[in-house]
C-alpha positions as CSV (number, residue, x, y, z in Angstrom):
1,M,-69.2,10.4,32.7
2,R,-70.5,7.4,34.4
3,A,-70.6,7.0,38.5
4,T,-69.1,3.8,39.9
5,L,-71.6,1.8,41.9
6,I,-70.9,1.3,45.0
7,R,-71.3,-2.6,46.0
8,P,-71.5,-4.6,49.1
9,S,-68.1,-6.7,49.2
10,K,-67.5,-10.1,48.8
11,G,-67.3,-10.8,52.9
12,F,-70.9,-9.4,53.1
13,W,-72.7,-12.0,50.5
14,S,-70.4,-14.9,52.0
15,R,-71.7,-13.9,55.3
16,S,-75.3,-14.1,54.1
17,L,-75.1,-17.2,52.5
18,D,-73.7,-19.3,55.7
19,E,-76.6,-17.4,57.6
20,F,-79.3,-18.4,54.9
21,K,-77.4,-22.2,55.0
22,R,-77.6,-22.6,58.6
23,L,-81.6,-21.0,58.7
24,S,-82.5,-23.4,56.2
25,G,-81.0,-26.2,57.7
26,I,-83.2,-25.8,61.0
27,A,-85.8,-25.3,59.3
28,I,-85.9,-28.6,56.9
29,R,-84.4,-30.3,60.5
30,A,-88.0,-29.0,62.1
31,E,-84.9,-27.9,65.2
32,G,-88.4,-25.5,65.8
33,I,-90.3,-28.1,67.0
34,K,-87.8,-31.2,67.4
35,G,-85.2,-29.1,69.5
36,P,-81.6,-29.0,67.7
37,S,-80.0,-31.9,66.5
38,G,-76.7,-30.9,67.4
39,P,-74.1,-28.7,69.2
40,Y,-74.0,-24.5,68.0
41,E,-70.3,-23.5,66.9
42,L,-70.0,-20.2,68.2
43,M,-66.2,-19.5,68.0
44,S,-63.5,-21.6,66.3
45,F,-59.9,-21.0,66.8
46,G,-58.4,-22.9,64.4
47,E,-56.8,-20.7,61.8
48,Q,-54.6,-18.0,62.5
49,S,-57.5,-15.2,61.1
50,S,-59.5,-15.9,64.4
51,V,-57.7,-13.7,65.9
52,T,-58.7,-10.2,64.2
53,D,-61.7,-11.0,65.5
54,C,-61.2,-10.8,68.9
55,K,-61.1,-7.3,70.9
56,L,-58.4,-7.1,74.1
57,M,-59.0,-5.0,76.6
58,T,-56.8,-3.7,80.0
59,D,-56.7,-0.8,82.5
60,D,-54.7,1.2,80.1
61,E,-57.7,2.4,79.0
62,I,-58.1,4.3,82.3
63,G,-54.6,4.9,83.0
64,G,-53.3,1.5,84.3
65,Y,-50.1,-0.4,84.1
66,S,-51.9,-3.9,83.5
67,T,-50.7,-5.8,80.1
68,A,-52.2,-7.9,77.6
69,H,-51.5,-10.2,74.6
70,L,-53.9,-12.7,72.3
71,E,-52.0,-14.7,70.1
72,W,-52.2,-17.2,67.9
73,V,-50.6,-20.4,68.9
74,P,-51.1,-23.6,66.2
75,S,-51.2,-27.0,67.9
76,S,-48.3,-28.5,66.3
77,S,-45.8,-25.8,68.0
78,S,-47.4,-26.6,71.5
79,T,-44.7,-27.5,73.8
80,T,-44.8,-29.7,77.3
81,S,-42.6,-30.8,80.2
82,S,-40.9,-34.0,79.9
83,S,-43.1,-35.2,82.8
84,S,-46.2,-34.9,80.8
85,S,-47.9,-38.3,79.3
86,S,-49.8,-38.6,76.1
87,S,-52.7,-39.0,77.6
88,T,-52.3,-35.3,78.3
89,L,-50.9,-34.1,75.2
90,S,-53.8,-36.0,73.2
91,T,-56.1,-33.5,74.3
92,L,-54.5,-30.8,72.2
93,P,-57.4,-29.1,70.2
94,P,-56.3,-29.4,66.5
95,G,-55.7,-26.1,63.9
96,G,-54.5,-23.9,66.9
97,Y,-55.7,-22.0,69.4
98,I,-55.7,-18.4,71.0
99,R,-53.5,-17.4,74.1
100,F,-54.4,-15.0,76.6
101,S,-51.5,-13.7,78.2
102,G,-49.8,-10.7,80.2
103,N,-49.6,-9.7,83.7
104,I,-51.7,-8.2,86.0
105,S,-50.7,-5.1,87.8
106,T,-52.8,-3.0,90.7
107,R,-50.6,0.6,90.3
108,L,-53.3,3.3,90.7
109,P,-52.3,5.9,87.7
110,N,-50.4,9.4,88.9
111,G,-52.3,12.1,88.9
112,R,-55.9,10.5,88.5
113,P,-57.6,10.5,91.9
114,D,-60.9,9.6,90.4
115,I,-59.4,6.3,89.3
116,Q,-59.3,4.3,92.7
117,R,-59.4,0.7,91.3
118,T,-57.2,-1.4,88.6
119,G,-55.9,-5.0,88.2
120,Y,-57.7,-6.3,85.2
121,A,-57.5,-7.5,81.4
122,A,-59.7,-9.0,79.7
123,W,-60.7,-10.2,75.6
124,R,-64.2,-10.7,74.0
125,T,-65.1,-11.7,70.5
126,A,-65.6,-8.6,68.0
127,D,-68.9,-7.8,67.0
128,R,-70.2,-9.6,63.9
129,L,-70.8,-8.1,60.8
130,A,-74.5,-7.2,59.5
131,T,-75.9,-9.7,56.5
132,I,-78.3,-9.5,54.3
133,F,-80.8,-10.7,57.5
134,G,-79.7,-7.5,59.2
135,R,-77.5,-7.5,62.2
136,S,-75.9,-10.8,63.0
137,L,-76.0,-11.8,66.7
138,W,-76.5,-15.5,68.1
139,D,-79.3,-17.3,68.9
140,V,-78.8,-20.1,71.7
141,D,-82.2,-20.0,72.7
142,S,-82.3,-23.7,72.6
143,Y,-79.5,-24.7,74.6
144,A,-79.1,-24.8,77.8
145,Y,-75.2,-24.8,78.1
146,L,-72.0,-22.5,76.9
147,A,-68.7,-24.5,76.6
148,L,-65.7,-23.7,76.5
149,R,-62.6,-25.4,75.3
150,V,-60.0,-24.1,77.2
151,R,-56.2,-24.6,79.5
152,S,-55.9,-22.4,82.0
153,D,-53.3,-21.5,84.5
154,G,-55.8,-22.0,87.7
155,R,-56.5,-18.4,88.4
156,S,-59.8,-16.5,89.2
157,Y,-61.1,-16.1,85.0
158,L,-65.0,-14.9,84.5
159,V,-66.9,-16.0,81.7
160,N,-68.8,-12.6,80.0
161,V,-71.4,-12.4,77.7
162,Q,-73.2,-9.7,76.3
163,T,-76.5,-9.1,74.5
164,D,-78.0,-6.6,72.7
165,S,-80.7,-5.8,75.2
166,M,-82.5,-2.6,76.2
167,V,-80.9,-1.8,79.3
168,A,-77.7,-0.3,80.5
169,P,-75.6,-1.0,77.5
170,T,-72.4,-1.5,79.7
171,D,-74.0,-4.5,81.3
172,L,-72.7,-8.0,81.3
173,H,-73.8,-11.8,82.3
174,Q,-70.7,-13.1,83.8
175,H,-70.0,-16.4,85.2
176,R,-66.7,-17.8,87.0
177,L,-64.7,-20.3,84.6
178,F,-64.3,-23.3,86.8
179,A,-61.0,-24.9,85.7
180,R,-60.8,-28.4,87.5
181,R,-57.7,-29.4,86.2
182,P,-54.8,-26.7,85.5
183,H,-52.2,-26.5,82.8
184,Q,-53.9,-29.8,81.4
185,W,-57.1,-29.2,78.4
186,E,-60.1,-29.3,79.6
187,T,-64.1,-28.5,78.5
188,V,-65.9,-26.3,81.3
189,V,-70.0,-26.2,80.6
190,V,-72.0,-23.4,82.1
191,P,-75.8,-23.1,81.9
192,W,-76.8,-19.7,80.6
193,S,-79.4,-20.0,83.2
194,D,-76.3,-19.6,85.5
195,F,-75.5,-16.0,84.3
196,V,-75.3,-13.4,87.1
197,R,-76.3,-9.5,85.9
198,T,-73.5,-7.2,86.8
199,N,-72.2,-3.6,85.7
200,H,-68.2,-2.3,85.8
201,G,-67.4,-5.5,88.0
202,F,-70.6,-5.0,90.6
203,V,-73.4,-6.9,90.4
204,V,-76.9,-4.9,90.4
205,E,-80.5,-5.2,91.3
206,P,-83.0,-6.4,90.0
207,Q,-81.3,-9.2,88.6
208,T,-82.7,-9.6,84.5
209,E,-82.5,-13.2,82.7
210,L,-79.6,-13.6,79.7
211,L,-81.2,-12.5,76.5
212,R,-80.6,-15.5,74.8
213,Q,-81.5,-14.8,71.3
214,K,-79.6,-11.6,71.1
215,V,-76.1,-12.6,72.1
216,R,-73.7,-10.3,71.3
217,S,-70.5,-11.3,72.7
218,I,-68.6,-13.7,74.8
219,G,-65.3,-13.5,76.2
220,V,-63.3,-14.1,78.8
221,G,-62.0,-11.1,82.1
222,L,-59.9,-11.4,84.7
223,T,-60.5,-9.2,87.7
224,D,-58.7,-10.8,90.5
225,R,-56.5,-8.1,91.2
226,V,-53.8,-10.5,92.4
227,P,-50.3,-8.7,90.5
228,G,-48.6,-11.2,88.9
229,P,-48.3,-12.6,85.6
230,F,-51.6,-15.4,83.7
231,E,-52.1,-17.1,80.7
232,L,-55.2,-18.8,79.5
233,C,-55.5,-20.5,76.5
234,V,-59.1,-21.1,74.1
235,A,-59.3,-23.3,71.4
236,R,-63.4,-22.9,70.9
237,L,-66.9,-21.9,72.3
238,W,-70.1,-23.4,71.3
239,A,-73.9,-23.9,72.7
240,T,-74.9,-27.3,73.5
241,N,-77.6,-29.0,75.6
242,N,-74.9,-31.7,76.7
243,A,-73.8,-30.8,80.2
244,N,-71.7,-34.3,79.6
245,E,-69.4,-33.0,77.2
246,A,-67.1,-31.4,80.1
247,N,-66.1,-35.7,80.6
248,E,-65.7,-36.2,77.3
249,V,-62.0,-37.3,75.9
250,F,-60.9,-35.5,72.5
251,E,-59.2,-37.1,70.2
252,A,-55.7,-36.4,68.8
253,S,-54.7,-36.0,65.0
254,P,-52.2,-38.4,64.0
255,Q,-49.4,-35.8,63.7
256,E,-50.3,-34.7,67.5
257,T,-50.1,-38.5,68.8
258,R,-46.9,-39.2,67.0
259,Q,-45.8,-36.1,68.5
260,A,-46.8,-37.3,71.6
261,E,-45.6,-41.1,71.8
262,E,-42.1,-39.5,70.5
263,A,-41.7,-36.7,73.8
264,A,-42.6,-39.5,76.2
265,D,-40.6,-41.9,74.8
266,E,-38.3,-39.6,75.2
267,A,-38.6,-39.1,78.6
268,A,-38.7,-42.4,79.5
269,A,-34.9,-42.5,78.1
270,A,-33.7,-39.7,80.2
271,Q,-35.1,-42.0,83.0
272,T,-33.7,-44.9,82.4
273,A,-30.2,-42.9,81.4
274,A,-30.8,-41.1,84.7
275,A,-31.2,-44.6,86.9
276,T,-28.3,-46.2,85.0
277,A,-25.8,-43.4,86.2
278,A,-26.9,-43.6,90.0
279,Q,-26.8,-47.4,89.6
280,N,-23.1,-47.0,88.5
281,Q,-22.6,-44.6,91.2
282,L,-23.9,-47.2,93.6
283,R,-21.3,-49.3,92.7
284,S,-18.5,-47.6,92.0
285,T,-19.2,-46.1,95.7
286,Q,-19.6,-49.7,97.4
287,S,-16.4,-51.4,95.4
288,G,-14.0,-48.5,94.9
289,V,-14.2,-48.8,91.1
290,T,-14.1,-46.1,89.3
291,A,-17.9,-45.4,87.4
292,N,-18.7,-45.4,84.0
293,I,-15.1,-47.3,82.8
294,P,-16.2,-50.1,79.7
295,F,-14.3,-53.3,80.3
296,E,-15.2,-56.6,78.9
297,V,-13.3,-59.5,81.1
298,P,-11.3,-61.6,78.7
299,A,-12.4,-65.7,78.1
300,S,-8.4,-66.6,78.7
301,S,-5.0,-64.6,79.7
302,S,-3.4,-66.7,77.5
303,S,-4.8,-65.1,74.0
304,L,-3.8,-61.7,75.9
305,S,-0.5,-60.1,75.5
306,Q,1.1,-59.0,78.7
307,S,0.6,-55.4,77.8
308,T,-2.9,-55.4,77.5
309,L,-3.5,-57.8,80.8
310,S,-1.7,-54.9,82.1
311,Q,-4.4,-52.6,81.2
312,Q,-7.1,-54.3,82.2
313,L,-5.7,-54.4,86.1
314,L,-7.9,-53.5,88.7
315,K,-7.3,-53.1,92.5
316,N,-9.2,-53.7,95.0
317,K,-10.4,-51.8,98.4
318,K,-6.9,-53.1,100.4
319,G,-4.8,-52.0,97.3
320,R,-4.0,-55.6,96.0
321,T,-4.0,-55.9,92.2
322,V,-6.9,-58.2,90.8
323,R,-6.8,-60.3,87.4
324,W,-9.3,-60.6,85.7
325,G,-10.2,-63.9,83.0
326,T,-7.6,-66.0,84.9
327,E,-9.4,-69.9,85.3
328,S,-7.8,-70.6,88.4
329,Q,-9.5,-69.2,91.6
330,P,-8.3,-66.1,93.3
331,A,-5.9,-66.4,96.6
332,P,-8.5,-65.7,99.8
333,E,-6.5,-62.5,100.3
334,D,-7.3,-61.4,96.3
335,R,-11.4,-61.9,97.0
336,L,-12.9,-58.6,96.8
């Protein structure tokens, strides 16, 4: 009997081929001398399978009561309020994004006197699988900034970066996620040199520079310990040398643009209908006539029967009948 050989999975060789292409491109473009020719895509959440490449964490691991969910949302199913404009909707990311949501609770676990602090939730990218070149790590030494495409709810989130350094394995480099436009898609750019070394949420000394040649994972956490719901949407993570990307506008696909225009038209139609109803109500209040009663002024009373004419008789404020369509002018006492 012949033993079955253990062969590496197709994923291993696919990852190795992708890494070979990336390294070859760097060598061909002489980026080691001239510098990178463009941004370096670290993580994109345009596909549903991308959510499986992330790890979710809460204080439930130590007995806390905070909850968190990480789900993939397609851009086509995104809903906005009727007051949103097409310019806001046009910033929707193509494909989809991940939504990090849940509820923060600062309630301490029962029977655990050693736990004095709870109320946090976080997610990070999972450890990248190895290739034929060895352990997979991100080398962003040629880039000055980390860019994130996010939609925040305005809470105080932290960007967490973990490196493969020889210091304490629980060390993180953190930076505040400064969202300038809550509830809208925007690009946040953070300098790599501004990250601060922490351990279990506390700044440690001595401070060491982030090891940009061996970035292991990137994620976002919420540790403000403010009880209540939260929601943060993330579409992309990439390294760049262009600090002005925070001010750039991302164009939407034709389908998203069409949906934005339809939503704007519906909102405008609703506002017009509301304004018309308000005007009708105001006129009825001033004239004493019931609003929203459609009628037409006939050209001549001779072409109408007495029954038809009697149906169109209205009364003025004094209770006198007003006859529409008569050629002669009404008497002074019958004028409205």
